[in-house]
Backbone as CSV, one residue per row, in Angstrom:
resi,resn,N_x,N_y,N_z,CA_x,CA_y,CA_z,C_x,C_y,C_z
1,UNK,30.292,-1.714,39.239,30.636,-0.208,40.000,29.171,0.492,40.330
2,UNK,28.996,1.100,38.667,27.784,1.849,38.323,26.185,0.890,39.300
3,UNK,25.930,0.196,39.528,24.837,-0.935,40.663,25.223,-0.239,42.567
4,UNK,26.423,-0.185,42.529,26.841,0.529,44.485,26.592,2.123,44.245
5,UNK,26.947,3.178,42.678,27.507,4.112,43.181,25.930,4.705,43.749
6,UNK,24.836,4.486,43.634,23.835,5.185,43.417,24.014,5.038,45.937
7,UNK,23.548,3.939,46.529,24.004,3.971,47.697,24.854,4.229,48.321
8,UNK,26.499,4.133,47.755,27.304,4.268,47.698,28.088,5.057,47.996
9,UNK,28.391,6.159,46.726,29.017,7.878,46.160,30.051,7.614,47.014
10,UNK,30.409,7.461,47.783,31.500,7.302,48.514,33.137,7.271,48.339
11,UNK,32.039,5.890,48.157,32.741,4.038,48.415,33.320,4.441,47.829
12,UNK,32.085,4.751,45.941,32.790,3.872,45.220,34.022,4.681,44.700
13,UNK,33.550,6.001,45.112,35.185,7.390,44.217,36.479,6.665,45.068
14,UNK,35.869,6.807,45.965,37.453,5.610,47.139,38.096,4.102,46.260
15,UNK,37.531,3.640,45.659,37.491,2.019,44.857,38.370,2.587,43.615
16,UNK,37.848,3.693,42.573,37.900,4.656,41.877,39.196,4.571,42.210
17,UNK,39.353,6.228,43.013,40.904,6.152,43.510,41.438,5.419,44.100
18,UNK,41.926,4.346,44.423,42.208,3.910,44.496,42.833,2.646,43.135
19,UNK,42.012,2.111,42.379,42.873,1.377,41.770,43.122,2.734,40.074
20,UNK,43.422,3.343,40.729,44.048,4.899,39.563,45.278,4.642,40.668
21,UNK,45.350,4.385,41.499,47.266,4.114,42.343,47.973,2.883,41.886
22,UNK,46.632,2.133,41.824,47.504,0.494,41.269,48.673,0.597,39.706
23,UNK,48.263,1.854,39.215,49.092,2.280,37.993,49.796,2.345,38.274
24,UNK,50.324,3.163,39.389,52.154,3.982,39.847,53.236,2.536,41.103
25,UNK,51.971,1.931,41.069,52.015,1.076,42.425,51.159,0.080,42.184
26,UNK,51.129,-0.831,41.302,50.854,-2.212,41.535,50.392,-3.603,42.356
27,UNK,51.870,-2.888,44.007,52.428,-4.297,44.464,51.951,-3.083,46.062
28,UNK,50.215,-2.984,45.281,51.011,-2.336,47.012,50.676,-3.105,48.415
29,UNK,50.917,-2.098,49.453,52.175,-3.319,50.496,49.974,-3.642,51.589
30,UNK,48.982,-3.415,51.016,48.168,-3.613,51.770,47.229,-5.211,50.145
31,UNK,47.773,-5.413,49.586,47.185,-6.400,48.801,47.897,-7.539,48.698
32,UNK,47.131,-8.484,49.008,47.072,-9.673,48.515,47.704,-10.908,47.454
33,UNK,48.759,-11.097,47.301,49.176,-11.722,46.013,48.268,-12.964,46.397
34,UNK,47.346,-12.792,45.123,46.504,-14.652,45.034,46.598,-15.329,44.027
35,UNK,48.337,-14.841,43.574,48.782,-16.201,42.728,48.536,-15.898,41.403
36,UNK,50.133,-15.807,40.571,49.550,-16.164,39.251,49.190,-15.090,38.646
37,UNK,50.169,-13.630,39.590,49.910,-12.879,38.897,48.529,-11.435,39.342
38,UNK,47.603,-12.544,39.994,46.532,-11.559,40.117,47.056,-10.703,41.381
39,UNK,45.312,-10.562,42.573,46.386,-9.539,43.411,44.714,-9.521,44.024
40,UNK,44.848,-9.082,45.153,43.012,-8.420,45.718,43.146,-7.228,46.714
41,UNK,42.848,-6.881,47.184,43.294,-5.305,47.634,41.166,-4.869,48.045
42,UNK,42.049,-4.197,49.482,40.453,-4.156,50.172,39.882,-2.488,50.469
43,UNK,39.873,-1.810,49.757,39.044,-0.419,49.940,37.988,-0.236,49.988
44,UNK,37.314,-0.052,51.569,36.617,-0.118,52.487,35.726,-1.012,52.708
45,UNK,34.372,-1.050,52.340,33.472,-2.335,51.702,33.220,-3.205,50.342
46,UNK,34.644,-2.641,49.947,34.756,-3.536,49.126,35.789,-3.939,48.855
47,UNK,36.230,-5.170,47.896,37.096,-5.482,47.746,37.379,-5.272,46.324
48,UNK,38.736,-5.314,45.534,39.129,-4.841,44.008,40.094,-6.444,44.169
49,UNK,39.679,-6.867,42.993,40.598,-7.645,42.000,41.209,-7.966,41.064
50,UNK,42.539,-7.938,40.581,42.690,-7.371,39.645,44.719,-8.965,38.909
51,UNK,44.776,-8.411,37.876,46.068,-8.517,37.064,46.468,-7.776,36.785
52,UNK,47.590,-8.338,37.318,48.464,-7.384,36.116,49.237,-7.736,34.799
53,UNK,49.163,-7.341,33.919,49.314,-8.097,32.576,50.285,-7.219,32.105
54,UNK,51.524,-6.583,32.725,52.262,-5.972,32.233,53.133,-4.962,33.317
55,UNK,54.374,-5.241,33.084,54.695,-4.131,33.589,55.496,-2.779,33.444
56,UNK,55.763,-2.471,32.515,56.842,-1.526,31.932,55.847,-0.713,30.416
57,UNK,54.797,-0.381,30.032,54.499,-0.214,31.113,53.167,-0.776,32.008
58,UNK,52.810,-0.156,33.479,51.960,-1.009,33.610,50.238,-0.985,33.412
59,UNK,50.570,-1.982,33.329,48.719,-2.574,33.200,47.827,-3.265,33.426
60,UNK,47.537,-2.603,33.866,46.413,-3.682,35.342,44.826,-3.747,35.384
61,UNK,44.514,-4.902,34.385,43.151,-5.516,34.595,42.615,-5.629,35.724
62,UNK,41.149,-4.639,35.623,40.280,-5.399,36.588,39.589,-6.585,36.724
63,UNK,39.462,-7.690,37.037,38.908,-9.243,37.402,37.368,-8.789,37.872
64,UNK,37.552,-8.107,39.245,36.151,-7.471,39.737,36.311,-7.395,40.283
65,UNK,34.900,-6.268,41.253,34.755,-5.516,42.015,33.316,-5.758,43.169
66,UNK,33.952,-6.173,44.354,32.451,-7.461,45.367,32.322,-6.402,46.355
67,UNK,31.060,-6.287,46.929,31.152,-5.742,47.750,30.456,-5.799,50.156
68,UNK,31.560,-5.684,50.504,31.564,-7.440,51.947,29.858,-6.412,51.830
69,UNK,29.021,-7.363,52.784,28.069,-7.328,53.290,28.156,-6.891,54.881
């Protein structure tokens, strides 16, 4: 995320806010189930791939954040 922060600080803030919300709702309606506990969610021009490691308490591991060109 640090490499995106220089040219898109607002977008990076949106991604971080969305990731923080995953703790309360790890399967939001806009998340795509990729199988095996892995999910993808779109946040503006970014895509966040994550894995739900544990349900109680919720533990989410961010696998990758990529930007659409």
